[in-house]
mmJSON file of the N, C-alpha and C atoms, coordinates in Angstrom:
{"data_MODEL":{"atom_site":{
"group_PDB":["ATOM","ATOM","ATOM","ATOM","ATOM","ATOM","ATOM","ATOM","ATOM","ATOM","ATOM","ATOM","ATOM","ATOM","ATOM","ATOM","ATOM","ATOM","ATOM","ATOM","ATOM","ATOM","ATOM","ATOM","ATOM","ATOM","ATOM","ATOM","ATOM","ATOM","ATOM","ATOM","ATOM","ATOM","ATOM","ATOM","ATOM","ATOM","ATOM","ATOM","ATOM","ATOM","ATOM","ATOM","ATOM","ATOM","ATOM","ATOM","ATOM","ATOM","ATOM","ATOM","ATOM","ATOM","ATOM","ATOM","ATOM","ATOM","ATOM","ATOM","ATOM","ATOM","ATOM","ATOM","ATOM","ATOM","ATOM","ATOM","ATOM","ATOM","ATOM","ATOM","ATOM","ATOM","ATOM","ATOM","ATOM","ATOM","ATOM","ATOM","ATOM","ATOM","ATOM","ATOM","ATOM","ATOM","ATOM","ATOM","ATOM","ATOM","ATOM","ATOM","ATOM","ATOM","ATOM","ATOM","ATOM","ATOM","ATOM","ATOM","ATOM","ATOM","ATOM","ATOM","ATOM","ATOM","ATOM","ATOM","ATOM","ATOM","ATOM","ATOM","ATOM","ATOM","ATOM","ATOM","ATOM","ATOM","ATOM","ATOM","ATOM","ATOM","ATOM","ATOM","ATOM","ATOM","ATOM","ATOM","ATOM","ATOM","ATOM","ATOM","ATOM","ATOM","ATOM","ATOM","ATOM","ATOM","ATOM","ATOM","ATOM","ATOM","ATOM","ATOM","ATOM","ATOM","ATOM","ATOM","ATOM","ATOM","ATOM","ATOM","ATOM","ATOM","ATOM","ATOM","ATOM","ATOM","ATOM","ATOM","ATOM","ATOM","ATOM","ATOM","ATOM","ATOM","ATOM","ATOM","ATOM","ATOM","ATOM","ATOM","ATOM","ATOM","ATOM","ATOM","ATOM","ATOM","ATOM","ATOM","ATOM","ATOM","ATOM","ATOM","ATOM","ATOM","ATOM","ATOM","ATOM","ATOM","ATOM","ATOM","ATOM","ATOM","ATOM","ATOM","ATOM","ATOM","ATOM","ATOM","ATOM","ATOM","ATOM","ATOM","ATOM","ATOM","ATOM","ATOM","ATOM","ATOM","ATOM","ATOM","ATOM","ATOM","ATOM","ATOM","ATOM","ATOM","ATOM","ATOM","ATOM","ATOM","ATOM","ATOM","ATOM","ATOM","ATOM","ATOM","ATOM","ATOM","ATOM"],
"id":[1,2,3,4,5,6,7,8,9,10,11,12,13,14,15,16,17,18,19,20,21,22,23,24,25,26,27,28,29,30,31,32,33,34,35,36,37,38,39,40,41,42,43,44,45,46,47,48,49,50,51,52,53,54,55,56,57,58,59,60,61,62,63,64,65,66,67,68,69,70,71,72,73,74,75,76,77,78,79,80,81,82,83,84,85,86,87,88,89,90,91,92,93,94,95,96,97,98,99,100,101,102,103,104,105,106,107,108,109,110,111,112,113,114,115,116,117,118,119,120,121,122,123,124,125,126,127,128,129,130,131,132,133,134,135,136,137,138,139,140,141,142,143,144,145,146,147,148,149,150,151,152,153,154,155,156,157,158,159,160,161,162,163,164,165,166,167,168,169,170,171,172,173,174,175,176,177,178,179,180,181,182,183,184,185,186,187,188,189,190,191,192,193,194,195,196,197,198,199,200,201,202,203,204,205,206,207,208,209,210,211,212,213,214,215,216,217,218,219,220,221,222,223,224,225,226,227,228,229,230,231],
"type_symbol":["N","C","C","N","C","C","N","C","C","N","C","C","N","C","C","N","C","C","N","C","C","N","C","C","N","C","C","N","C","C","N","C","C","N","C","C","N","C","C","N","C","C","N","C","C","N","C","C","N","C","C","N","C","C","N","C","C","N","C","C","N","C","C","N","C","C","N","C","C","N","C","C","N","C","C","N","C","C","N","C","C","N","C","C","N","C","C","N","C","C","N","C","C","N","C","C","N","C","C","N","C","C","N","C","C","N","C","C","N","C","C","N","C","C","N","C","C","N","C","C","N","C","C","N","C","C","N","C","C","N","C","C","N","C","C","N","C","C","N","C","C","N","C","C","N","C","C","N","C","C","N","C","C","N","C","C","N","C","C","N","C","C","N","C","C","N","C","C","N","C","C","N","C","C","N","C","C","N","C","C","N","C","C","N","C","C","N","C","C","N","C","C","N","C","C","N","C","C","N","C","C","N","C","C","N","C","C","N","C","C","N","C","C","N","C","C","N","C","C","N","C","C","N","C","C","N","C","C","N","C","C"],
"label_atom_id":["N","CA","C","N","CA","C","N","CA","C","N","CA","C","N","CA","C","N","CA","C","N","CA","C","N","CA","C","N","CA","C","N","CA","C","N","CA","C","N","CA","C","N","CA","C","N","CA","C","N","CA","C","N","CA","C","N","CA","C","N","CA","C","N","CA","C","N","CA","C","N","CA","C","N","CA","C","N","CA","C","N","CA","C","N","CA","C","N","CA","C","N","CA","C","N","CA","C","N","CA","C","N","CA","C","N","CA","C","N","CA","C","N","CA","C","N","CA","C","N","CA","C","N","CA","C","N","CA","C","N","CA","C","N","CA","C","N","CA","C","N","CA","C","N","CA","C","N","CA","C","N","CA","C","N","CA","C","N","CA","C","N","CA","C","N","CA","C","N","CA","C","N","CA","C","N","CA","C","N","CA","C","N","CA","C","N","CA","C","N","CA","C","N","CA","C","N","CA","C","N","CA","C","N","CA","C","N","CA","C","N","CA","C","N","CA","C","N","CA","C","N","CA","C","N","CA","C","N","CA","C","N","CA","C","N","CA","C","N","CA","C","N","CA","C","N","CA","C","N","CA","C","N","CA","C","N","CA","C","N","CA","C","N","CA","C","N","CA","C"],
"label_alt_id":[null,null,null,null,null,null,null,null,null,null,null,null,null,null,null,null,null,null,null,null,null,null,null,null,null,null,null,null,null,null,null,null,null,null,null,null,null,null,null,null,null,null,null,null,null,null,null,null,null,null,null,null,null,null,null,null,null,null,null,null,null,null,null,null,null,null,null,null,null,null,null,null,null,null,null,null,null,null,null,null,null,null,null,null,null,null,null,null,null,null,null,null,null,null,null,null,null,null,null,null,null,null,null,null,null,null,null,null,null,null,null,null,null,null,null,null,null,null,null,null,null,null,null,null,null,null,null,null,null,null,null,null,null,null,null,null,null,null,null,null,null,null,null,null,null,null,null,null,null,null,null,null,null,null,null,null,null,null,null,null,null,null,null,null,null,null,null,null,null,null,null,null,null,null,null,null,null,null,null,null,null,null,null,null,null,null,null,null,null,null,null,null,null,null,null,null,null,null,null,null,null,null,null,null,null,null,null,null,null,null,null,null,null,null,null,null,null,null,null,null,null,null,null,null,null,null,null,null,null,null,null],
"label_comp_id":["MET","MET","MET","SER","SER","SER","ILE","ILE","ILE","ASN","ASN","ASN","SER","SER","SER","THR","THR","THR","ILE","ILE","ILE","ASN","ASN","ASN","ALA","ALA","ALA","LEU","LEU","LEU","ILE","ILE","ILE","ALA","ALA","ALA","ASP","ASP","ASP","VAL","VAL","VAL","LEU","LEU","LEU","ASN","ASN","ASN","LEU","LEU","LEU","ASN","ASN","ASN","GLU","GLU","GLU","ASP","ASP","ASP","GLU","GLU","GLU","VAL","VAL","VAL","ASN","ASN","ASN","GLY","GLY","GLY","GLU","GLU","GLU","LEU","LEU","LEU","SER","SER","SER","PRO","PRO","PRO","GLU","GLU","GLU","ASN","ASN","ASN","THR","THR","THR","GLU","GLU","GLU","TYR","TYR","TYR","TRP","TRP","TRP","ASP","ASP","ASP","SER","SER","SER","MET","MET","MET","ALA","ALA","ALA","HIS","HIS","HIS","LEU","LEU","LEU","THR","THR","THR","MET","MET","MET","VAL","VAL","VAL","THR","THR","THR","ALA","ALA","ALA","ILE","ILE","ILE","GLU","GLU","GLU","GLU","GLU","GLU","GLU","GLU","GLU","CYS","CYS","CYS","ASP","ASP","ASP","VAL","VAL","VAL","LYS","LYS","LYS","LEU","LEU","LEU","THR","THR","THR","MET","MET","MET","ASN","ASN","ASN","ASP","ASP","ASP","VAL","VAL","VAL","GLN","GLN","GLN","SER","SER","SER","ILE","ILE","ILE","LYS","LYS","LYS","CYS","CYS","CYS","VAL","VAL","VAL","ASP","ASP","ASP","ASP","ASP","ASP","ILE","ILE","ILE","TYR","TYR","TYR","GLN","GLN","GLN","ILE","ILE","ILE","VAL","VAL","VAL","GLN","GLN","GLN","LYS","LYS","LYS","TYR","TYR","TYR","MET","MET","MET","ALA","ALA","ALA"],
"label_asym_id":["A","A","A","A","A","A","A","A","A","A","A","A","A","A","A","A","A","A","A","A","A","A","A","A","A","A","A","A","A","A","A","A","A","A","A","A","A","A","A","A","A","A","A","A","A","A","A","A","A","A","A","A","A","A","A","A","A","A","A","A","A","A","A","A","A","A","A","A","A","A","A","A","A","A","A","A","A","A","A","A","A","A","A","A","A","A","A","A","A","A","A","A","A","A","A","A","A","A","A","A","A","A","A","A","A","A","A","A","A","A","A","A","A","A","A","A","A","A","A","A","A","A","A","A","A","A","A","A","A","A","A","A","A","A","A","A","A","A","A","A","A","A","A","A","A","A","A","A","A","A","A","A","A","A","A","A","A","A","A","A","A","A","A","A","A","A","A","A","A","A","A","A","A","A","A","A","A","A","A","A","A","A","A","A","A","A","A","A","A","A","A","A","A","A","A","A","A","A","A","A","A","A","A","A","A","A","A","A","A","A","A","A","A","A","A","A","A","A","A","A","A","A","A","A","A","A","A","A","A","A","A"],
"label_entity_id":["1","1","1","1","1","1","1","1","1","1","1","1","1","1","1","1","1","1","1","1","1","1","1","1","1","1","1","1","1","1","1","1","1","1","1","1","1","1","1","1","1","1","1","1","1","1","1","1","1","1","1","1","1","1","1","1","1","1","1","1","1","1","1","1","1","1","1","1","1","1","1","1","1","1","1","1","1","1","1","1","1","1","1","1","1","1","1","1","1","1","1","1","1","1","1","1","1","1","1","1","1","1","1","1","1","1","1","1","1","1","1","1","1","1","1","1","1","1","1","1","1","1","1","1","1","1","1","1","1","1","1","1","1","1","1","1","1","1","1","1","1","1","1","1","1","1","1","1","1","1","1","1","1","1","1","1","1","1","1","1","1","1","1","1","1","1","1","1","1","1","1","1","1","1","1","1","1","1","1","1","1","1","1","1","1","1","1","1","1","1","1","1","1","1","1","1","1","1","1","1","1","1","1","1","1","1","1","1","1","1","1","1","1","1","1","1","1","1","1","1","1","1","1","1","1","1","1","1","1","1","1"],
"label_seq_id":[1,1,1,2,2,2,3,3,3,4,4,4,5,5,5,6,6,6,7,7,7,8,8,8,9,9,9,10,10,10,11,11,11,12,12,12,13,13,13,14,14,14,15,15,15,16,16,16,17,17,17,18,18,18,19,19,19,20,20,20,21,21,21,22,22,22,23,23,23,24,24,24,25,25,25,26,26,26,27,27,27,28,28,28,29,29,29,30,30,30,31,31,31,32,32,32,33,33,33,34,34,34,35,35,35,36,36,36,37,37,37,38,38,38,39,39,39,40,40,40,41,41,41,42,42,42,43,43,43,44,44,44,45,45,45,46,46,46,47,47,47,48,48,48,49,49,49,50,50,50,51,51,51,52,52,52,53,53,53,54,54,54,55,55,55,56,56,56,57,57,57,58,58,58,59,59,59,60,60,60,61,61,61,62,62,62,63,63,63,64,64,64,65,65,65,66,66,66,67,67,67,68,68,68,69,69,69,70,70,70,71,71,71,72,72,72,73,73,73,74,74,74,75,75,75,76,76,76,77,77,77],
"pdbx_PDB_ins_code":[null,null,null,null,null,null,null,null,null,null,null,null,null,null,null,null,null,null,null,null,null,null,null,null,null,null,null,null,null,null,null,null,null,null,null,null,null,null,null,null,null,null,null,null,null,null,null,null,null,null,null,null,null,null,null,null,null,null,null,null,null,null,null,null,null,null,null,null,null,null,null,null,null,null,null,null,null,null,null,null,null,null,null,null,null,null,null,null,null,null,null,null,null,null,null,null,null,null,null,null,null,null,null,null,null,null,null,null,null,null,null,null,null,null,null,null,null,null,null,null,null,null,null,null,null,null,null,null,null,null,null,null,null,null,null,null,null,null,null,null,null,null,null,null,null,null,null,null,null,null,null,null,null,null,null,null,null,null,null,null,null,null,null,null,null,null,null,null,null,null,null,null,null,null,null,null,null,null,null,null,null,null,null,null,null,null,null,null,null,null,null,null,null,null,null,null,null,null,null,null,null,null,null,null,null,null,null,null,null,null,null,null,null,null,null,null,null,null,null,null,null,null,null,null,null,null,null,null,null,null,null],
"Cartn_x":[0.86,0.0,0.898,0.622,1.415,1.094,1.975,1.758,0.493,0.209,-1.016,-2.257,-2.186,-3.313,-3.521,-2.43,-2.515,-3.146,-2.697,-3.254,-4.739,-5.093,-6.505,-7.36,-6.861,-7.608,-7.808,-6.771,-6.881,-7.876,-7.789,-8.696,-10.134,-10.331,-11.679,-12.253,-11.423,-11.875,-12.266,-11.415,-11.673,-12.895,-13.042,-14.137,-15.389,-15.352,-16.51,-16.908,-15.899,-16.106,-15.677,-16.066,-15.516,-14.154,-13.216,-11.879,-11.901,-12.826,-12.865,-13.356,-13.843,-14.256,-13.09,-11.976,-10.822,-9.908,-9.621,-8.697,-7.927,-6.968,-6.105,-6.805,-7.965,-8.686,-9.633,-9.787,-10.651,-10.122,-11.022,-10.617,-11.749,-11.464,-12.533,-13.67,-13.342,-14.359,-15.356,-14.952,-15.863,-16.206,-15.914,-16.165,-16.86,-18.046,-18.884,-18.224,-17.537,-17.045,-15.595,-14.961,-13.577,-13.594,-13.642,-13.582,-12.251,-12.063,-10.778,-10.449,-11.429,-11.187,-10.802,-11.487,-11.142,-9.743,-9.396,-8.078,-6.993,-7.148,-6.166,-6.16,-7.315,-7.404,-6.678,-6.853,-6.149,-4.644,-4.2,-2.767,-2.182,-2.85,-2.373,-2.316,-3.352,-3.385,-2.268,-2.045,-0.995,0.382,0.597,1.878,2.152,1.143,1.318,1.532,0.705,0.768,2.026,2.427,3.565,4.873,4.814,5.985,6.714,5.948,6.495,5.992,6.656,6.23,6.098,4.875,4.618,4.825,5.357,5.514,4.184,4.102,2.89,2.674,3.752,3.623,3.046,3.498,2.95,1.45,1.063,-0.349,-1.198,-0.711,-1.47,-1.499,-0.523,-0.469,-1.347,-1.93,-2.778,-4.116,-4.325,-5.584,-6.38,-5.707,-6.362,-5.522,-6.026,-5.335,-4.006,-3.926,-2.648,-1.555,-1.909,-0.934,-0.425,-1.313,-0.914,0.061,-0.261,0.643,2.045,2.105,3.397,4.176,3.503,4.179,4.721,3.912,4.364,5.514,5.434,6.514,7.828,7.756,8.931,9.657,8.898,9.491,9.889,9.268,9.558,10.77,11.158,12.268,13.617],
"Cartn_y":[-1.186,0.0,1.238,2.181,3.408,4.304,5.253,6.18,7.0,7.396,8.156,7.306,6.029,5.132,4.984,4.896,4.807,6.072,7.227,8.508,8.59,8.18,8.19,7.343,6.171,5.274,5.924,6.558,7.227,8.378,9.171,10.308,9.839,8.819,8.274,7.808,7.156,6.662,7.821,8.83,9.969,10.757,10.96,11.784,10.995,9.697,8.844,8.885,8.71,8.69,7.348,7.068,5.93,6.354,5.424,5.763,6.382,5.944,6.492,7.942,8.455,9.858,10.779,10.185,10.969,11.21,12.483,12.863,14.096,14.505,15.614,16.933,17.113,18.372,18.425,17.323,17.292,18.281,19.085,20.119,20.393,21.185,21.55,22.319,23.026,23.814,22.952,21.751,20.916,19.593,19.513,18.284,18.615,18.103,18.447,18.152,17.023,16.595,16.987,17.753,18.167,19.469,19.324,20.474,20.44,21.317,21.402,20.117,19.477,18.23,17.115,17.019,16.009,16.282,17.542,17.924,17.37,17.6,17.11,15.586,14.984,13.518,12.935,13.555,13.095,13.23,14.366,14.589,13.531,13.275,12.279,10.895,10.526,9.21,9.081,10.131,10.112,10.022,10.79,10.726,9.319,8.698,7.349,6.316,6.354,5.341,5.487,6.711,6.961,7.17,7.142,7.327,8.625,9.718,11.048,11.974,13.094,14.109,15.427,15.913,17.155,18.335,19.425,20.641,21.38,22.353,23.172,23.904,24.353,25.004,24.045,22.779,21.769,21.629,21.46,21.236,22.42,23.618,24.813,25.059,24.509,24.738,23.776,22.788,21.818,22.456,22.626,23.203,22.205,21.104,20.066,18.784,17.716,16.436,16.476,17.197,17.331,17.865,18.807,19.342,18.24,17.373,16.26,15.352,15.002,14.161,14.777,16.062,16.739,16.795,17.09,17.177,15.826,14.784,13.451,12.991,13.252,12.881,13.551,14.786,15.531,14.776,14.202,13.48,12.048,11.49,10.11,10.029,11.15,11.151,10.913],
"Cartn_z":[0.0,0.0,0.0,-0.883,-0.953,0.24,0.472,1.58,1.369,0.14,-0.126,0.135,-0.191,0.084,1.586,2.322,3.777,4.346,3.867,4.308,3.956,2.755,2.345,3.27,3.635,4.525,5.89,6.413,7.715,7.662,6.616,6.472,6.31,5.508,5.319,6.65,7.451,8.754,9.674,9.753,10.639,10.189,8.892,8.373,8.027,8.309,8.046,6.568,5.703,4.256,3.693,2.458,1.733,1.2,1.137,0.652,-0.73,-1.579,-2.94,-2.974,-1.85,-1.769,-1.388,-0.964,-0.534,-1.732,-1.988,-3.053,-2.604,-3.389,-3.035,-2.811,-3.403,-3.294,-2.098,-1.391,-0.214,0.82,1.389,2.334,3.328,4.352,5.288,4.608,3.535,2.839,2.068,1.673,0.888,1.572,2.865,3.613,4.925,5.087,6.237,7.58,7.696,8.998,9.288,8.404,8.63,9.432,10.742,11.634,12.378,13.341,14.035,14.786,15.373,16.096,15.122,14.004,12.996,12.446,12.282,11.781,12.711,14.002,14.971,15.054,14.927,14.94,13.738,12.562,11.361,11.528,12.046,12.234,13.167,14.271,15.234,14.596,13.864,13.215,12.184,11.421,10.394,11.044,12.11,12.816,13.33,13.91,14.457,13.352,12.333,11.275,10.415,10.132,9.24,9.996,11.321,12.173,11.84,11.815,11.583,12.688,12.858,13.821,13.073,12.926,12.217,13.164,12.632,13.418,13.466,14.352,14.424,13.1,12.47,11.155,10.123,10.152,9.245,9.462,10.713,11.049,10.592,10.82,10.456,8.947,8.235,6.789,5.991,6.647,5.95,5.6,4.309,3.801,2.972,2.561,1.776,1.884,1.357,1.427,0.677,-0.437,-1.154,-0.229,0.641,1.59,2.518,2.95,3.821,3.08,1.832,1.04,0.989,0.68,0.525,1.83,2.915,4.208,4.631,4.5,4.904,4.007,2.713,1.793,2.2,2.666,3.101,4.217,5.141,6.271,5.922,4.898,4.509,3.586,2.984,2.022,2.693],
"occupancy":[1.0,1.0,1.0,1.0,1.0,1.0,1.0,1.0,1.0,1.0,1.0,1.0,1.0,1.0,1.0,1.0,1.0,1.0,1.0,1.0,1.0,1.0,1.0,1.0,1.0,1.0,1.0,1.0,1.0,1.0,1.0,1.0,1.0,1.0,1.0,1.0,1.0,1.0,1.0,1.0,1.0,1.0,1.0,1.0,1.0,1.0,1.0,1.0,1.0,1.0,1.0,1.0,1.0,1.0,1.0,1.0,1.0,1.0,1.0,1.0,1.0,1.0,1.0,1.0,1.0,1.0,1.0,1.0,1.0,1.0,1.0,1.0,1.0,1.0,1.0,1.0,1.0,1.0,1.0,1.0,1.0,1.0,1.0,1.0,1.0,1.0,1.0,1.0,1.0,1.0,1.0,1.0,1.0,1.0,1.0,1.0,1.0,1.0,1.0,1.0,1.0,1.0,1.0,1.0,1.0,1.0,1.0,1.0,1.0,1.0,1.0,1.0,1.0,1.0,1.0,1.0,1.0,1.0,1.0,1.0,1.0,1.0,1.0,1.0,1.0,1.0,1.0,1.0,1.0,1.0,1.0,1.0,1.0,1.0,1.0,1.0,1.0,1.0,1.0,1.0,1.0,1.0,1.0,1.0,1.0,1.0,1.0,1.0,1.0,1.0,1.0,1.0,1.0,1.0,1.0,1.0,1.0,1.0,1.0,1.0,1.0,1.0,1.0,1.0,1.0,1.0,1.0,1.0,1.0,1.0,1.0,1.0,1.0,1.0,1.0,1.0,1.0,1.0,1.0,1.0,1.0,1.0,1.0,1.0,1.0,1.0,1.0,1.0,1.0,1.0,1.0,1.0,1.0,1.0,1.0,1.0,1.0,1.0,1.0,1.0,1.0,1.0,1.0,1.0,1.0,1.0,1.0,1.0,1.0,1.0,1.0,1.0,1.0,1.0,1.0,1.0,1.0,1.0,1.0,1.0,1.0,1.0,1.0,1.0,1.0,1.0,1.0,1.0,1.0,1.0,1.0],
"B_iso_or_equiv":[0.0,0.0,0.0,0.0,0.0,0.0,0.0,0.0,0.0,0.0,0.0,0.0,0.0,0.0,0.0,0.0,0.0,0.0,0.0,0.0,0.0,0.0,0.0,0.0,0.0,0.0,0.0,0.0,0.0,0.0,0.0,0.0,0.0,0.0,0.0,0.0,0.0,0.0,0.0,0.0,0.0,0.0,0.0,0.0,0.0,0.0,0.0,0.0,0.0,0.0,0.0,0.0,0.0,0.0,0.0,0.0,0.0,0.0,0.0,0.0,0.0,0.0,0.0,0.0,0.0,0.0,0.0,0.0,0.0,0.0,0.0,0.0,0.0,0.0,0.0,0.0,0.0,0.0,0.0,0.0,0.0,0.0,0.0,0.0,0.0,0.0,0.0,0.0,0.0,0.0,0.0,0.0,0.0,0.0,0.0,0.0,0.0,0.0,0.0,0.0,0.0,0.0,0.0,0.0,0.0,0.0,0.0,0.0,0.0,0.0,0.0,0.0,0.0,0.0,0.0,0.0,0.0,0.0,0.0,0.0,0.0,0.0,0.0,0.0,0.0,0.0,0.0,0.0,0.0,0.0,0.0,0.0,0.0,0.0,0.0,0.0,0.0,0.0,0.0,0.0,0.0,0.0,0.0,0.0,0.0,0.0,0.0,0.0,0.0,0.0,0.0,0.0,0.0,0.0,0.0,0.0,0.0,0.0,0.0,0.0,0.0,0.0,0.0,0.0,0.0,0.0,0.0,0.0,0.0,0.0,0.0,0.0,0.0,0.0,0.0,0.0,0.0,0.0,0.0,0.0,0.0,0.0,0.0,0.0,0.0,0.0,0.0,0.0,0.0,0.0,0.0,0.0,0.0,0.0,0.0,0.0,0.0,0.0,0.0,0.0,0.0,0.0,0.0,0.0,0.0,0.0,0.0,0.0,0.0,0.0,0.0,0.0,0.0,0.0,0.0,0.0,0.0,0.0,0.0,0.0,0.0,0.0,0.0,0.0,0.0,0.0,0.0,0.0,0.0,0.0,0.0],
"pdbx_formal_charge":[null,null,null,null,null,null,null,null,null,null,null,null,null,null,null,null,null,null,null,null,null,null,null,null,null,null,null,null,null,null,null,null,null,null,null,null,null,null,null,null,null,null,null,null,null,null,null,null,null,null,null,null,null,null,null,null,null,null,null,null,null,null,null,null,null,null,null,null,null,null,null,null,null,null,null,null,null,null,null,null,null,null,null,null,null,null,null,null,null,null,null,null,null,null,null,null,null,null,null,null,null,null,null,null,null,null,null,null,null,null,null,null,null,null,null,null,null,null,null,null,null,null,null,null,null,null,null,null,null,null,null,null,null,null,null,null,null,null,null,null,null,null,null,null,null,null,null,null,null,null,null,null,null,null,null,null,null,null,null,null,null,null,null,null,null,null,null,null,null,null,null,null,null,null,null,null,null,null,null,null,null,null,null,null,null,null,null,null,null,null,null,null,null,null,null,null,null,null,null,null,null,null,null,null,null,null,null,null,null,null,null,null,null,null,null,null,null,null,null,null,null,null,null,null,null,null,null,null,null,null,null],
"auth_seq_id":[1,1,1,2,2,2,3,3,3,4,4,4,5,5,5,6,6,6,7,7,7,8,8,8,9,9,9,10,10,10,11,11,11,12,12,12,13,13,13,14,14,14,15,15,15,16,16,16,17,17,17,18,18,18,19,19,19,20,20,20,21,21,21,22,22,22,23,23,23,24,24,24,25,25,25,26,26,26,27,27,27,28,28,28,29,29,29,30,30,30,31,31,31,32,32,32,33,33,33,34,34,34,35,35,35,36,36,36,37,37,37,38,38,38,39,39,39,40,40,40,41,41,41,42,42,42,43,43,43,44,44,44,45,45,45,46,46,46,47,47,47,48,48,48,49,49,49,50,50,50,51,51,51,52,52,52,53,53,53,54,54,54,55,55,55,56,56,56,57,57,57,58,58,58,59,59,59,60,60,60,61,61,61,62,62,62,63,63,63,64,64,64,65,65,65,66,66,66,67,67,67,68,68,68,69,69,69,70,70,70,71,71,71,72,72,72,73,73,73,74,74,74,75,75,75,76,76,76,77,77,77],
"auth_comp_id":["MET","MET","MET","SER","SER","SER","ILE","ILE","ILE","ASN","ASN","ASN","SER","SER","SER","THR","THR","THR","ILE","ILE","ILE","ASN","ASN","ASN","ALA","ALA","ALA","LEU","LEU","LEU","ILE","ILE","ILE","ALA","ALA","ALA","ASP","ASP","ASP","VAL","VAL","VAL","LEU","LEU","LEU","ASN","ASN","ASN","LEU","LEU","LEU","ASN","ASN","ASN","GLU","GLU","GLU","ASP","ASP","ASP","GLU","GLU","GLU","VAL","VAL","VAL","ASN","ASN","ASN","GLY","GLY","GLY","GLU","GLU","GLU","LEU","LEU","LEU","SER","SER","SER","PRO","PRO","PRO","GLU","GLU","GLU","ASN","ASN","ASN","THR","THR","THR","GLU","GLU","GLU","TYR","TYR","TYR","TRP","TRP","TRP","ASP","ASP","ASP","SER","SER","SER","MET","MET","MET","ALA","ALA","ALA","HIS","HIS","HIS","LEU","LEU","LEU","THR","THR","THR","MET","MET","MET","VAL","VAL","VAL","THR","THR","THR","ALA","ALA","ALA","ILE","ILE","ILE","GLU","GLU","GLU","GLU","GLU","GLU","GLU","GLU","GLU","CYS","CYS","CYS","ASP","ASP","ASP","VAL","VAL","VAL","LYS","LYS","LYS","LEU","LEU","LEU","THR","THR","THR","MET","MET","MET","ASN","ASN","ASN","ASP","ASP","ASP","VAL","VAL","VAL","GLN","GLN","GLN","SER","SER","SER","ILE","ILE","ILE","LYS","LYS","LYS","CYS","CYS","CYS","VAL","VAL","VAL","ASP","ASP","ASP","ASP","ASP","ASP","ILE","ILE","ILE","TYR","TYR","TYR","GLN","GLN","GLN","ILE","ILE","ILE","VAL","VAL","VAL","GLN","GLN","GLN","LYS","LYS","LYS","TYR","TYR","TYR","MET","MET","MET","ALA","ALA","ALA"],
"auth_asym_id":["A","A","A","A","A","A","A","A","A","A","A","A","A","A","A","A","A","A","A","A","A","A","A","A","A","A","A","A","A","A","A","A","A","A","A","A","A","A","A","A","A","A","A","A","A","A","A","A","A","A","A","A","A","A","A","A","A","A","A","A","A","A","A","A","A","A","A","A","A","A","A","A","A","A","A","A","A","A","A","A","A","A","A","A","A","A","A","A","A","A","A","A","A","A","A","A","A","A","A","A","A","A","A","A","A","A","A","A","A","A","A","A","A","A","A","A","A","A","A","A","A","A","A","A","A","A","A","A","A","A","A","A","A","A","A","A","A","A","A","A","A","A","A","A","A","A","A","A","A","A","A","A","A","A","A","A","A","A","A","A","A","A","A","A","A","A","A","A","A","A","A","A","A","A","A","A","A","A","A","A","A","A","A","A","A","A","A","A","A","A","A","A","A","A","A","A","A","A","A","A","A","A","A","A","A","A","A","A","A","A","A","A","A","A","A","A","A","A","A","A","A","A","A","A","A","A","A","A","A","A","A"],
"auth_atom_id":["N","CA","C","N","CA","C","N","CA","C","N","CA","C","N","CA","C","N","CA","C","N","CA","C","N","CA","C","N","CA","C","N","CA","C","N","CA","C","N","CA","C","N","CA","C","N","CA","C","N","CA","C","N","CA","C","N","CA","C","N","CA","C","N","CA","C","N","CA","C","N","CA","C","N","CA","C","N","CA","C","N","CA","C","N","CA","C","N","CA","C","N","CA","C","N","CA","C","N","CA","C","N","CA","C","N","CA","C","N","CA","C","N","CA","C","N","CA","C","N","CA","C","N","CA","C","N","CA","C","N","CA","C","N","CA","C","N","CA","C","N","CA","C","N","CA","C","N","CA","C","N","CA","C","N","CA","C","N","CA","C","N","CA","C","N","CA","C","N","CA","C","N","CA","C","N","CA","C","N","CA","C","N","CA","C","N","CA","C","N","CA","C","N","CA","C","N","CA","C","N","CA","C","N","CA","C","N","CA","C","N","CA","C","N","CA","C","N","CA","C","N","CA","C","N","CA","C","N","CA","C","N","CA","C","N","CA","C","N","CA","C","N","CA","C","N","CA","C","N","CA","C","N","CA","C","N","CA","C","N","CA","C","N","CA","C","N","CA","C"],
"pdbx_PDB_model_num":[1,1,1,1,1,1,1,1,1,1,1,1,1,1,1,1,1,1,1,1,1,1,1,1,1,1,1,1,1,1,1,1,1,1,1,1,1,1,1,1,1,1,1,1,1,1,1,1,1,1,1,1,1,1,1,1,1,1,1,1,1,1,1,1,1,1,1,1,1,1,1,1,1,1,1,1,1,1,1,1,1,1,1,1,1,1,1,1,1,1,1,1,1,1,1,1,1,1,1,1,1,1,1,1,1,1,1,1,1,1,1,1,1,1,1,1,1,1,1,1,1,1,1,1,1,1,1,1,1,1,1,1,1,1,1,1,1,1,1,1,1,1,1,1,1,1,1,1,1,1,1,1,1,1,1,1,1,1,1,1,1,1,1,1,1,1,1,1,1,1,1,1,1,1,1,1,1,1,1,1,1,1,1,1,1,1,1,1,1,1,1,1,1,1,1,1,1,1,1,1,1,1,1,1,1,1,1,1,1,1,1,1,1,1,1,1,1,1,1,1,1,1,1,1,1,1,1,1,1,1,1]
}}}
């Protein structure tokens, strides 16, 4: 499973979506359940699953799923 697929699965679980509904453009603006609590839950799940530690700047810079992909890739490289 690719890292993006893993991230998609985590996001789908947190936001109560089907995995096929998760794409790079998904954001709080177009997703009913992506609120501040879900945002922090996603970050925690991603940190645990991907064995990375995001900075506060990373967390605050996440505006869509594409941002999550890019941030995690930065730490996985």
